[in-house]
C-alpha positions as CSV (number, residue, x, y, z in Angstrom):
1,M,37.2,-20.1,-0.2
2,A,34.0,-21.7,-1.5
3,T,33.4,-23.5,1.9
4,R,33.7,-20.2,3.8
5,T,31.1,-18.6,1.5
6,S,28.8,-21.5,2.0
7,Q,29.1,-21.2,5.8
8,M,28.4,-17.5,5.7
9,T,25.3,-18.1,3.6
10,T,24.1,-20.7,6.1
11,A,24.6,-18.3,9.0
12,Q,22.7,-15.6,7.2
13,R,19.8,-17.9,6.4
14,L,19.7,-19.0,10.1
15,L,19.5,-15.4,11.2
16,L,16.7,-14.7,8.6
17,L,14.7,-17.7,9.9
18,I,15.1,-16.6,13.5
19,T,13.9,-13.0,12.6
20,L,10.9,-14.4,10.6
21,A,10.0,-16.6,13.5
22,A,10.1,-13.7,15.9
23,V,7.8,-11.7,13.6
24,V,5.3,-14.5,13.3
25,L,5.3,-15.0,17.1
26,A,4.7,-11.3,17.6
27,V,1.8,-11.2,15.2
28,F,0.2,-14.3,16.9
29,W,0.7,-12.7,20.3
30,F,-1.4,-9.6,19.4
31,V,-3.9,-11.4,17.2
32,S,-4.7,-13.9,20.0
33,G,-5.1,-11.0,22.4
34,K,-2.1,-12.0,24.5
35,G,-0.5,-8.8,23.5
36,D,-2.9,-7.0,25.8
37,A,-0.3,-7.4,28.5
38,L,2.0,-5.0,26.6
39,Q,-0.6,-2.3,26.6
40,P,0.7,0.5,28.8
41,K,-1.5,1.4,31.7
42,P,-1.7,4.5,33.9
43,A,0.6,4.5,36.9
44,N,-0.7,2.9,40.1
45,P,-3.0,5.2,42.1
46,A,-1.1,7.6,44.4
47,S,-1.0,6.8,48.1
48,A,-3.4,8.7,50.3
49,A,-0.4,10.4,52.0
50,D,1.0,11.6,48.6
51,A,-2.4,12.7,47.4
52,R,-3.0,14.8,50.6
53,K,0.4,16.4,50.0
54,Q,-0.5,17.2,46.4
55,L,-4.0,18.4,47.5
56,D,-2.4,20.9,49.8
57,E,-0.2,22.1,47.0
58,L,-3.2,22.9,44.6
59,T,-4.3,26.5,44.4
60,V,-7.7,27.1,45.8
61,A,-9.7,29.5,43.6
62,P,-13.3,30.1,42.6
63,R,-14.5,28.1,39.6
64,G,-14.0,30.0,36.4
65,S,-16.5,30.9,33.7
66,M,-17.5,28.5,30.9
67,D,-17.3,31.4,28.4
68,G,-15.6,30.4,25.3
69,Y,-15.6,26.7,26.1
70,D,-15.9,24.2,23.2
71,R,-14.9,20.6,23.2
72,K,-13.3,21.2,19.8
73,K,-10.6,23.1,21.6
74,Y,-9.6,19.8,23.1
75,P,-8.7,17.8,19.9
76,H,-9.4,14.1,20.5
77,W,-9.2,11.2,19.8
78,D,-5.6,11.0,18.7
79,N,-4.1,8.3,16.5
80,Q,-2.3,5.9,18.7
81,G,-0.9,3.6,15.9
82,N,-2.0,0.3,14.5
83,N,-5.2,2.0,13.2
84,C,-6.3,2.7,16.8
85,N,-7.3,6.1,18.2
86,T,-7.2,6.9,21.9
87,R,-10.8,5.8,22.6
88,E,-10.2,2.4,20.9
89,F,-6.8,2.1,22.7
90,V,-8.5,2.6,26.1
91,L,-11.3,0.1,25.3
92,K,-8.6,-2.6,24.5
93,R,-6.5,-1.6,27.6
94,D,-9.4,-1.6,30.1
95,G,-11.3,-4.6,28.7
96,K,-10.9,-8.3,29.0
97,D,-10.5,-10.7,26.1
98,V,-11.1,-7.9,23.7
99,K,-11.1,-8.7,20.0
100,A,-11.0,-6.0,17.4
101,G,-11.2,-5.8,13.6
102,S,-8.5,-4.4,11.3
103,D,-9.9,-0.9,12.0
104,C,-9.3,-1.5,15.7
105,A,-13.0,-1.2,16.6
106,P,-13.8,-3.8,19.3
107,T,-16.0,-6.7,18.1
108,S,-16.2,-8.5,21.4
109,G,-14.9,-8.5,25.0
110,S,-16.1,-7.4,28.4
111,W,-15.6,-4.2,30.4
112,T,-16.1,-3.7,34.1
113,S,-16.8,-0.1,35.1
114,I,-14.7,1.3,37.9
115,Y,-17.5,3.7,38.8
116,D,-20.3,1.2,39.6
117,G,-18.7,-2.3,39.3
118,E,-21.1,-3.3,36.4
119,T,-19.7,-5.5,33.6
120,W,-20.7,-5.0,30.0
121,T,-20.1,-7.0,26.8
122,K,-21.0,-4.4,24.2
123,P,-18.5,-1.6,23.6
124,T,-21.5,0.7,23.0
125,D,-22.4,0.3,26.7
126,V,-19.3,2.0,27.9
127,D,-17.9,5.5,27.5
128,I,-14.3,6.7,27.7
129,D,-14.5,9.1,30.7
130,H,-12.0,11.9,31.4
131,M,-11.4,11.6,35.1
132,V,-11.1,15.4,35.2
133,P,-13.7,16.4,32.6
134,L,-12.7,18.7,29.8
135,A,-15.1,21.4,31.0
136,Q,-13.8,21.1,34.6
137,S,-10.3,21.7,33.3
138,W,-11.5,24.8,31.4
139,V,-12.9,26.5,34.5
140,S,-9.9,25.6,36.5
141,G,-7.1,26.9,34.3
142,A,-7.2,25.2,30.9
143,K,-8.9,28.2,29.3
144,S,-5.5,29.9,29.0
145,W,-3.8,26.8,27.6
146,T,-2.7,26.3,24.0
147,D,-4.8,23.8,21.8
148,E,-1.8,21.5,21.9
149,K,-1.7,21.3,25.7
150,R,-5.5,20.7,25.7
151,R,-4.9,17.9,23.2
152,Q,-2.4,16.3,25.6
153,F,-4.9,16.6,28.4
154,A,-7.8,15.1,26.4
155,N,-5.6,12.1,25.2
156,D,-3.5,11.5,28.3
157,L,-2.7,7.8,28.6
158,T,0.0,8.3,31.2
159,R,-1.9,9.9,34.0
160,P,-5.0,8.3,35.5
161,Q,-7.2,10.4,33.2
162,L,-9.0,8.0,30.8
163,F,-11.1,5.1,31.8
164,A,-13.8,2.9,30.2
165,V,-17.0,3.2,32.3
166,T,-20.7,2.6,32.2
167,D,-22.1,5.0,29.6
168,N,-25.1,6.3,31.6
169,V,-23.0,6.7,34.8
170,N,-20.6,8.8,32.8
171,Q,-23.5,10.9,31.5
172,E,-24.6,11.4,35.1
173,K,-21.1,12.6,36.1
174,S,-21.0,14.9,33.0
175,D,-18.8,17.9,33.9
176,K,-19.2,17.7,37.6
177,A,-16.4,18.0,40.2
178,P,-16.2,15.7,43.3
179,D,-18.3,18.2,45.4
180,Q,-21.1,17.8,42.9
181,W,-20.9,14.1,42.0
182,K,-19.2,10.9,43.3
183,P,-19.1,7.4,41.8
184,P,-21.9,5.1,42.9
185,L,-19.3,2.5,44.0
186,V,-18.3,3.9,47.4
187,S,-15.3,1.6,47.6
188,F,-13.8,3.4,44.6
189,W,-14.0,6.9,46.3
190,C,-10.4,6.7,47.6
191,T,-9.0,6.0,44.2
192,Y,-11.3,8.5,42.6
193,A,-9.9,11.2,44.9
194,T,-6.3,10.3,44.4
195,D,-6.7,10.0,40.6
196,W,-8.5,13.4,40.4
197,I,-5.8,15.0,42.5
198,T,-3.0,13.4,40.5
199,V,-4.4,14.8,37.2
200,K,-5.1,18.3,38.6
201,H,-1.7,18.5,40.3
202,Y,0.2,17.4,37.2
203,Y,-1.5,20.0,35.0
204,G,-1.5,22.8,37.6
205,L,-5.3,23.2,37.7
206,T,-7.0,25.0,40.5
207,I,-9.7,23.6,42.9
208,T,-12.5,25.3,44.8
209,T,-13.0,25.2,48.6
210,A,-15.9,22.8,48.3
211,E,-14.0,20.6,45.9
212,K,-11.0,20.4,48.2
213,S,-13.3,19.5,51.1
214,A,-15.0,16.7,49.1
215,L,-11.6,15.3,48.0
216,S,-10.3,15.4,51.6
217,D,-13.4,13.5,52.8
218,M,-13.0,10.8,50.1
219,L,-9.3,10.4,51.1
220,G,-10.5,9.6,54.5
221,R,-11.8,6.3,53.1
222,C,-8.4,5.2,52.0
C-alpha cells in the first residue's frame, strides 16, 4: 500500500513539473516577443471579385449630416487583456520586434505604414487608423446605432478596420471617403478598396455614388 502511494505521489509531481515548465515556456515566448505570432490578425483581404459583389450589394445614398456626431459616442480604446487596450494591441500586432513595458505601452520596435510604405521606430510616429473613419460611419448609417455597436465598430480587431499608419498621413486622410482621399502608395489602392468595402458591407453602411465610383476604379488595379 505504501509503494502505491509513493508511485501516485511521483506521478503527481511529474505532472506538476510538466505544468510549471509549460507556464515558464509560455512566459518566455511572450516576453521574448515570439508570442507575436499568436496575435490575431484581420482576415486576408477579400478578392477583387468578392469585393465587387459586396460593392454592388451596398446601398447607394447621399452622405448624411454630421449633426450630433461626437467621437465620445464611439467608446475606444477597449481593454484587450494583459494591460493592453485596443491601440496598444494593434501597435504590437502591426509592428516588428515590438517590446513593451508592463503597462503594454511599446518601448521599441518598428512599424511600416501600409498607406505610404514608410517605416518608423517611434510609436509616437504612427497612429491607429480606422479604415472607415468614425465620422464616415456616422454619415452613412451609424448615427442610428447604439453606443455598444459603435464601440464594436471603433475597436474591431476582426474586420480590416484598424491599422498602424504614419501619423501625418492619417491626419491627411482624416474623415475622408475614397472619393476624397486615397493612400499615397498606389500599389495599396486595391487592398484599400477591398478593406473599405468589407467593413462597410459587414456593418451595412451606405455609400455615395462618387464613393462607389472611386472604389470601383481602385478595384481595377487589383
